[in-house]
C-alpha positions in Angstrom: 0.0 0.0 0.0 1.6 3.3 -1.0 2.7 5.7 1.8 0.7 8.8 2.0 2.2 12.2 2.5 1.4 13.8 5.8 -1.9 15.6 5.8 -1.6 19.4 5.8 -3.9 21.9 7.2 -4.2 25.2 5.4 -5.5 28.5 6.6 -5.2 32.1 5.9 -3.6 34.5 8.4 -3.1 38.1 7.6 -3.5 37.3 3.9 -0.7 34.7 4.0 -1.4 31.1 3.2 -0.1 29.0 6.2 0.3 25.3 6.1 1.3 22.8 8.8 1.9 19.2 8.4 0.6 17.0 11.1 3.9 15.3 12.1 5.3 14.2 15.4 5.7 17.0 17.9 9.5 16.5 18.5 10.2 16.8 14.8 7.9 19.7 14.4 9.5 21.7 17.2 13.0 21.0 15.8 11.9 22.1 12.4 10.5 25.3 13.7 13.8 26.0 15.5 15.8 25.4 12.3 13.5 27.7 10.2 13.8 30.5 12.9 17.6 30.2 13.0 17.8 30.5 9.2 15.5 33.4 9.2 17.2 35.3 12.0 20.8 34.5 10.9 21.7 33.3 14.4 23.3 30.1 15.7 20.9 28.0 17.5 21.7 24.8 19.3 18.7 22.9 20.5 18.7 19.5 22.1 21.8 18.6 20.0 20.7 20.4 17.0 22.8 23.2 15.5 22.4 25.8 12.9 25.3 24.4 10.8 27.1 27.8 10.8 30.5 28.2 12.4 31.7 31.2 14.4 33.8 32.3 11.4 30.8 32.1 9.1 28.7 34.2 11.5 31.3 36.9 11.4 32.0 36.9 15.2 35.4 36.2 16.7 35.4 33.4 19.3 35.6 34.6 22.9 39.1 34.9 24.4 40.0 32.3 26.9 39.8 33.4 30.5 43.4 33.5 32.0 44.0 34.5 35.6 47.1 36.7 36.1 49.9 35.0 38.1 49.8 35.6 41.9 52.4 38.1 43.1 55.4 36.3 44.7 57.2 37.4 47.8 60.8 38.2 47.4 63.1 35.5 48.8 65.2 36.7 51.7 68.8 35.6 51.7 70.4 37.7 54.5 70.1 38.2 58.3 67.6 40.4 60.1 69.2 41.9 63.2 67.5 43.9 66.0 69.5 45.4 68.9 72.4 47.6 69.8 75.6 46.5 68.0 77.9 48.0 70.6 80.3 46.8 73.3 78.2 45.3 76.1 75.2 45.0 73.9 73.0 42.1 72.8 70.7 41.6 69.8 68.1 39.1 68.5 68.4 38.1 64.9 66.6 36.0 62.3 68.8 33.6 60.3 68.4 33.2 56.5 65.7 30.7 55.5 66.8 27.1 55.7 69.7 27.7 58.0 71.1 24.5 59.3 74.1 25.9 61.2 75.1 29.3 62.5 78.4 30.6 63.9 79.6 33.8 65.4 83.4 34.2 64.9 83.5 30.4 64.5 81.5 29.5 67.6 78.2 27.7 67.1 75.1 29.7 67.9 71.8 28.0 68.7 68.9 28.9 66.3 65.3 28.4 67.5 62.6 26.6 65.4 61.3 30.0 64.1 64.8 31.0 62.9 65.6 33.4 65.7 68.8 33.6 67.7 70.6 35.6 70.4 74.1 37.0 70.3 76.0 39.5 72.5 79.2 41.4 72.6 81.5 41.7 75.7 82.6 44.9 77.3 85.9 44.7 75.5 84.6 43.2 72.2 86.8 43.8 69.1 85.5 46.2 66.4 84.3 43.5 64.1 82.6 40.1 64.2 81.4 37.6 61.6 78.1 35.7 61.3 78.1 32.7 59.0 74.9 30.7 58.2 75.0 27.4 56.4 72.0 27.0 54.1 71.0 24.6 51.3 72.1 27.3 48.8 75.5 27.8 50.3 77.2 29.9 53.0 75.7 33.3 53.9 78.0 35.7 55.7 77.4 39.0 57.5 80.1 41.2 58.8 79.2 43.0 62.1 80.7 46.4 63.1 80.8 46.7 66.9 80.8 50.3 68.1 83.2 51.1 71.0 82.1 52.8 74.2 83.8 55.2 76.6 84.0 53.6 80.0 84.3 55.3 83.4 87.9 54.8 84.5 89.0 55.8 88.0 92.6 56.1 89.0 93.8 55.2 92.5 97.5 55.5 92.1 98.4 55.2 95.8 96.4 52.0 96.6 97.5 48.5 95.8 95.2 46.4 93.6 94.6 43.6 96.1 94.0 43.5 99.8 95.5 40.6 101.6 93.0 37.8 101.4 92.0 36.0 104.6 92.4 32.3 105.2 88.7 31.9 105.2 88.4 33.6 101.8 91.0 31.3 100.3 89.4 28.3 101.7 85.8 29.1 100.6 86.3 30.9 97.3 87.2 27.9 95.1 84.0 26.1 96.1 81.9 29.3 95.4 83.4 29.7 92.0 82.8 26.1 91.2 79.1 26.5 92.1 78.8 29.6 89.9 80.5 27.9 86.9 78.4 24.7 87.3 75.2 26.8 87.3 76.2 28.5 84.0 76.5 25.1 82.3 72.8 24.5 82.8 70.9 24.8 79.6 67.4 25.6 80.8 64.4 25.9 78.6 63.0 29.4 78.8 61.8 32.1 76.4 62.8 35.0 78.6 65.5 35.9 76.1 62.8 37.0 73.7 61.2 39.4 76.1 61.8 43.1 76.7 63.7 43.1 80.0 62.5 45.3 82.9 64.4 46.6 85.9 64.3 44.1 88.8 64.3 47.1 91.2 64.0 50.8 90.5 66.0 53.5 92.2 69.2 55.5 92.1 72.0 54.0 89.9 75.0 53.8 92.2 77.3 51.8 90.0 77.5 51.5 86.2 78.5 48.6 84.0 82.0 48.7 82.7 83.5 51.1 85.2 87.1 50.3 86.2 89.8 51.3 88.7 93.5 51.6 88.0 95.6 51.0 91.1 99.2 51.6 92.1 101.8 50.9 89.5 99.1 51.0 86.8 97.6 47.7 87.7 94.0 47.5 86.3 91.3 46.1 88.5 88.4 44.0 87.2 85.7 46.2 85.5 82.3 46.4 87.2 80.4 43.5 85.7 76.9 44.8 86.4 74.7 47.7 87.4 74.1 48.7 91.1 70.7 50.1 92.3 70.7 51.7 95.7 67.6 50.8 97.7 66.8 50.1 101.4 67.2 46.6 102.7 64.0 44.5 102.2 63.0 46.3 99.0 61.4 43.6 96.8 63.4 42.3 93.8 61.4 41.0 90.8 62.4 38.8 87.8 63.4 41.0 84.8 62.2 38.3 82.4 61.0 34.7 82.4 63.7 32.3 83.6 64.6 29.2 85.5 66.5 29.3 88.8 69.9 27.8 88.4 71.5 28.9 91.6 70.1 30.0 95.0 72.8 30.3 97.6 72.1 28.4 100.9 74.4 30.8 102.7 76.1 34.1 101.7 79.2 33.9 99.4 82.3 35.8 100.4 81.9 38.4 97.7 78.4 38.1 96.3 76.6 37.5 99.5 73.2 35.8 99.0 73.5 35.1 95.3 70.6 34.2 93.0 70.9 33.2 89.3 68.2 32.9 86.6 68.6 31.3 83.1 66.6 33.1 80.5 67.4 30.6 77.7 69.7 30.7 74.7 72.8 31.0 77.1 71.6 34.3 78.7 71.5 34.5 82.5 71.0 37.0 85.2 72.8 37.3 88.6 71.4 39.1 91.7 74.0 39.9 94.4 73.9 41.0 98.1 70.3 40.0 98.6 68.9 40.0 102.2 66.8 37.0 101.3 66.0 34.6 98.4 62.4 33.7 97.8 62.7 31.0 95.1 64.4 27.6 94.8 66.6 25.9 92.2 64.6 24.5 89.3 61.7 26.8 89.7 60.3 28.4 86.5 59.9 32.1 87.2 57.7 34.6 85.2 58.6 38.2 84.4 57.6 40.5 87.3 57.5 37.7 89.9 59.2 38.5 93.3 62.4 36.5 93.7 64.0 38.1 96.7 64.8 41.4 98.5 67.6 44.0 98.5 70.3 43.6 101.1 74.0 44.2 101.8 75.3 40.7 102.3 78.8 39.7 101.1 81.3 42.5 100.2 79.1 45.6 100.2 79.3 49.1 101.8 75.6 49.7 101.8 72.2 48.1 100.8 71.9 47.8 97.0 71.1 45.3 94.3 73.9 44.3 91.9 72.3 43.0 88.7 74.6 41.5 86.1 73.8 39.7 82.8 75.9 37.3 80.9 75.6 35.5 77.5 77.9 32.5 77.6 81.2 34.1 78.6 80.3 37.6 77.5 79.2 40.2 80.0 76.3 42.5 79.0 75.2 46.0 80.1 71.8 45.6 81.8 71.0 49.2 80.8 71.0 48.2 77.2 68.4 45.4 77.7 66.2 47.1 80.3 66.4 50.7 79.0 66.6 53.9 81.0 65.8 53.6 84.7 62.1 54.7 85.2 61.7 57.9 87.1 59.3 58.8 89.8 59.1 55.3 91.3 
């Protein structure tokens, strides 16, 4: 039986003869979309159907691909960052170059914390130059340090001998006292006090300055003053200048230092407090900055009540004034 063409319906609309074949809805819709695309000159894609015209044939350029600009990069640091007074008797905190595996100051190893920070100091008689050397994966990084000199208070006592005749008791006791002090300084306590801004353990009149020295008869030089003296009445509270661990608390007065207390602030930095009338803490205690640790006195070799505060990094003596800043006034 011959196939009949689809039946068409014809009608007039606005004077135009319209016809529509009765065909399946899906094909009819697709056909209408195709006729519209041809009439409008646009590209139509409908359910997998396209107009058959490329972007070039339509006269439009394809859209440019979206490319994000590269993120800005931070410059890579290859040198040291140093913060602190680079002078005789001074100390500073530094940051080593990234990736540092070893650090030396004039050939001696320096401990570096996990965040790359370290502490170094310069003795009262430090030479004018020093050298920092960091070992990194990319090679050796060196940094020359220029240590500024300072003018020290020198007092001449040309008619007095340097040493008074020591007593038998002094000669008997002194070796044991020095052994206790040296043993305390070998303790490597864990403390972050070295990172803090130090404060004065007691405030008052400065009666003795770091670095001062006397020259005796025949030009013999005495030992320079290793710390700073603060004159205060006996019993005045003494506080910790920074966090630390007690590494020595004398059971009885030493011949020179009297009641001696020592704190380890970490990284080889320690404080000593001399001539105390009493000690309020014990060896091994972890002390926080500002905590009371003792009281001013005049035990040992002292002519009046005062606190002698000294600081030492390894074998280098440091001026407390440079770490704690000027003495507060009006207190």
